[in-house]
C-alpha positions in Angstrom: 71.7 165.8 17.7 72.5 165.0 14.1 76.0 163.8 13.4 77.6 165.8 10.5 77.7 163.7 7.3 74.9 161.4 8.4 71.4 160.7 7.1 68.7 161.6 9.7 65.1 160.5 9.2 62.2 162.6 10.6 59.0 160.4 11.0 55.6 161.4 12.1 51.9 161.5 11.1 50.5 164.6 9.4 50.6 167.5 11.9 53.4 165.9 13.9 55.8 168.9 13.3 58.0 167.6 10.5 57.3 170.5 8.1 57.5 173.0 11.0 61.0 171.8 11.8 62.0 172.1 8.1 60.6 175.6 7.8 62.4 176.8 11.0 65.7 175.4 9.6 65.0 177.4 6.4 64.1 180.5 8.4 60.6 180.6 6.9 59.3 180.3 10.5 60.9 181.8 13.5 61.5 179.5 16.4 59.7 180.3 19.7 62.7 179.2 21.9 65.9 177.1 21.9 68.8 177.2 19.5 69.9 175.5 16.4 73.6 174.9 16.1 75.8 173.6 13.3 79.2 172.5 14.4 78.7 174.5 17.7 77.7 177.7 16.0 74.3 179.4 15.5 73.1 178.2 12.1 71.4 181.5 11.4 74.5 183.6 12.1 76.8 181.5 10.0 76.8 181.2 6.2 75.7 177.6 6.2 74.6 176.4 2.7 71.3 174.5 2.9 69.7 172.7 0.0 66.0 171.9 0.1 63.9 169.5 -2.0 60.3 170.3 -1.0 57.3 167.9 -1.2 55.3 170.6 -3.1 57.3 171.4 -6.2 58.6 174.9 -6.6 59.7 175.2 -10.2 58.5 177.4 -13.0 56.9 175.4 -15.7 57.2 177.9 -18.5 61.0 178.3 -18.1 63.5 176.1 -19.9 65.5 173.8 -17.7 68.6 175.9 -18.4 67.0 179.2 -17.4 65.3 177.6 -14.4 68.5 176.3 -13.0 70.6 179.4 -13.8 68.0 181.5 -12.0 68.2 179.4 -8.8 72.0 179.3 -9.0 72.2 183.1 -9.1 69.7 183.3 -6.2 72.2 181.2 -4.2 75.1 183.4 -5.1 76.9 181.4 -7.9 78.6 183.1 -10.7 77.6 182.4 -14.3 80.5 180.0 -14.8 79.9 178.2 -11.6 76.2 177.8 -12.4 76.9 176.5 -15.9 79.5 174.0 -14.6 77.2 172.7 -11.8 74.2 172.5 -14.1 76.0 170.4 -16.6 77.5 168.2 -14.0 74.1 167.4 -12.4 72.2 167.0 -15.6 74.7 164.4 -16.7 74.7 162.7 -13.3 70.9 162.4 -13.4 70.8 161.3 -17.0 68.9 164.3 -18.5 71.5 166.4 -20.4 69.2 166.4 -23.5 66.6 168.4 -21.6 68.9 171.4 -21.2 66.9 173.6 -23.6 63.5 172.0 -23.0 60.7 173.8 -21.1 60.0 172.2 -17.7 56.3 171.8 -18.5 57.3 169.3 -21.3 59.1 167.0 -18.9 57.6 163.9 -17.2 56.8 164.1 -13.5 60.0 162.1 -12.7 62.2 164.4 -14.7 60.7 167.5 -13.2 61.7 165.9 -9.8 65.3 165.6 -11.1 65.3 169.3 -12.1 63.9 170.1 -8.6 66.7 168.1 -7.0 69.3 169.9 -9.0 68.0 173.3 -7.7 68.7 171.9 -4.2 72.2 170.7 -5.0 73.3 173.6 -7.3 75.3 175.4 -4.7 77.0 172.3 -3.1 75.1 172.5 0.2 76.5 171.4 3.5 73.0 170.3 4.7 70.4 168.8 2.3 66.8 168.6 3.4 64.7 166.1 1.5 60.9 166.1 1.9 59.3 163.1 0.2 62.2 162.9 -2.3 61.0 159.8 -4.2 57.6 161.2 -5.0 56.7 160.6 -8.7 59.8 158.4 -9.3 59.8 154.9 -10.8 61.9 152.2 -9.1 64.9 152.8 -11.4 65.0 156.5 -10.6 64.4 155.9 -6.9 67.6 153.8 -7.0 69.4 156.6 -8.9 68.4 159.2 -6.3 69.5 156.9 -3.5 72.9 156.4 -5.2 73.3 160.2 -5.4 72.4 160.7 -1.8 74.9 158.0 -0.8 77.6 159.8 -2.7 76.7 163.0 -0.9 77.0 161.3 2.4 80.5 160.0 1.5 81.4 163.7 1.0 80.2 164.4 4.6 77.0 166.3 3.5 74.3 166.0 6.2 71.0 164.8 4.9 67.7 165.4 6.8 65.1 163.1 5.3 61.3 163.3 5.8 59.1 160.7 4.2 56.0 158.6 4.6 57.9 155.7 2.9 59.0 154.0 6.1 60.9 151.3 4.3 63.1 153.9 2.6 63.8 155.6 5.9 64.7 152.3 7.4 67.1 151.5 4.6 68.6 154.9 4.1 68.8 156.7 7.4 71.5 156.3 10.1 69.4 157.8 12.8 65.7 158.5 13.2 63.4 160.7 15.3 59.7 159.8 15.8 57.5 162.8 16.4 54.0 163.0 17.7 52.2 166.4 18.1 55.4 168.3 18.3 57.0 165.9 20.9 59.8 163.4 20.5 58.5 159.9 21.0 61.9 158.3 20.5 65.2 159.0 18.8 68.2 156.9 17.9 69.4 154.4 15.3 66.8 152.2 13.7 68.2 149.2 15.5 68.1 151.0 18.9 64.5 152.0 18.3 63.5 148.5 17.3 65.2 147.0 20.3 63.4 149.4 22.6 59.9 148.9 21.1 59.8 145.5 19.6 60.5 141.8 20.4 62.3 139.5 18.1 60.6 136.4 16.8 62.5 133.2 16.1 61.1 130.5 13.8 62.8 127.2 14.6 62.5 123.8 13.0 64.2 121.0 15.1 64.5 117.2 14.9 62.6 116.7 18.1 60.1 118.6 20.4 61.7 121.2 22.6 58.7 122.3 24.7 60.4 121.4 28.0 63.5 123.5 27.1 61.4 126.5 26.2 59.3 126.2 29.4 62.5 125.8 31.4 63.9 129.1 29.9 60.5 130.7 30.4 60.1 131.7 26.8 56.7 132.4 25.1 56.2 130.2 22.1 53.7 128.8 19.6 53.8 125.3 18.1 53.6 125.3 14.3 53.5 122.6 11.6 57.1 123.3 10.8 58.4 123.7 14.3 58.2 126.6 16.8 57.6 130.3 16.8 59.4 131.8 19.8 59.1 135.3 21.3 62.4 136.7 22.3 63.2 139.9 24.2 66.8 140.4 22.9 69.8 138.7 21.3 70.9 137.4 24.8 67.8 135.2 24.8 68.8 133.8 21.4 72.3 132.9 22.6 71.0 131.1 25.7 68.4 129.1 23.7 70.9 128.0 21.1 73.4 127.0 23.8 70.7 125.0 25.6 69.7 123.2 22.4 73.3 122.3 21.5 73.8 120.8 25.0 70.6 118.8 24.6 71.9 117.5 21.2 68.9 119.0 19.4 69.4 119.2 15.7 68.3 122.6 14.2 67.0 122.0 10.7 66.1 125.6 10.0 66.2 128.9 11.9 65.2 132.5 11.2 65.0 135.6 13.4 62.7 138.5 12.5 62.3 141.8 14.3 59.4 144.2 14.3 59.6 146.6 11.3 59.9 150.4 11.7 56.6 150.7 9.9 54.9 148.6 12.6 56.5 150.7 15.3 55.3 153.8 13.4 51.7 152.5 13.4 51.7 151.3 17.0 53.3 154.3 18.6 52.1 157.2 16.5 48.5 156.1 15.8 
C-alpha cells in the first residue's frame, strides 16, 4: 500500500523484482495474478497519468530538445499549446531554457537527464516512477532534482523511487519496501524498519564509572577511552538508563545515540 502523495522507495539487489514491478505498472509486462488499484480503482481501466524516468535513457539524440519534448507531449495527448507551455515551464525550472533549440547529443550527461525528466513530467502525471533518477548528476543538480520532487509531493503526486543510492532513499522516501527474489522482506517507514532490524548504540561519557548500573540494567556495553559504548534495544532502554543515572547523580559530559543505517540493513538482509 502506497499512500497517495507520498514517496515510496523500492530497494533490492539486482534481480530482486524492482524493474518487473515498474514494467507491470507501465503495462509493459502483464501481471500473473493480483490487482493494482489506484484510489480503489483498477489502474489499467482508469485514465491514470503515469510519468516514468527510466534508468536506461530513452531519448533521441539527433532531435532538438524542442522537437524531442513536443514529440513526447503529443504521444501523451497534449495539444500543441499545452506542450509548449509545459516545455517552457520545465526548461526554466531545471535551468536549461537556452538549450531549447539544441540537439540532445550536444548536451552533457546531466542535462540529458534533465530532458529525460521533463519527458516524464510533461503531462502532469499523478504517479511518477523514478528509476535511478540521480544517475549522471553532480551534487548541485542532485539537490535541484530533490527540490523538484519535494514540490511534486506537496502537490500530492505519488512518487515511486527505485535506486541503489540507499542514503538518498533514506533521506527522501516516506515508506520503503525491501525485496529479495520477488518476495517482500519488509515494508514500512524507514524508522519502523530500523527499529525492527537494528539496535541503537549509545556513546556515553560520564564523570564516574557506571559499570554497576549497566550490569544492574542488564545492558551490553564496551568500555572506551572516552566512556562507554552501550547497546540498546529501543528508546525505552534509553529512558530507563538516563533516569537511573540521574538518580545516582552521575554527570553526563557527552551523549550520542546512533542507529543502524538503512544501507547496513540492506547489506545484512539482502545479501
